[in-house]
C-alpha positions, 0 to 999 in steps of 0.5 A: 500499499506504501509503494502505491501511495508513494507512486500515485504522489510521485506520478502527479508531482511529475504530472504537475511540473510537466504542465509548468514548462509549457504555461503562458503569461496569462491568467486564470484558465488561459494560463495552461492553454499551452500545456493541455494542448500538448497533453491532447496531442500527447494522447492521440499519440501525435506526439509525446508530452516532452516535444520540441515547442517551435515558436515562430521558427525558434525551437525551444527543446525540452531541456531548454524548458525545463528551466525557463517558460515560454513567454506566450500569451494565448491571444498571440497564437495563431495556430499549434501544429503537431509535427509527428516523429519521423518529420521530427527527427528529419528536421531536427534530428535526435531532439525531434524524436518527441515530436514537434509543436509548431507555434505560429503567432501574431507577433511582429516579426523583426 
């Protein structure tokens, strides 16, 4: 029983931590919009729960997202497109094995 309880707490801790990487700067329900989108795509087996996130052509590896959050607001997002494992590997090498999420925003390009 103690092992099951420990594993459950560990699983919940990891789940909560993994969603924090994809929080947006918005407030309220909009704050976790991106993590919810990534979780849904992972549940549909389109990507894993640790994809490369590409925002307006700039890739962010999963390893990089462990140390910082994405600076992005929900109302800036135009589209979120998942790229499967094989295409991800072709574009990003071994880092694309987990899949890729391409995010297009309405930010002004300089």
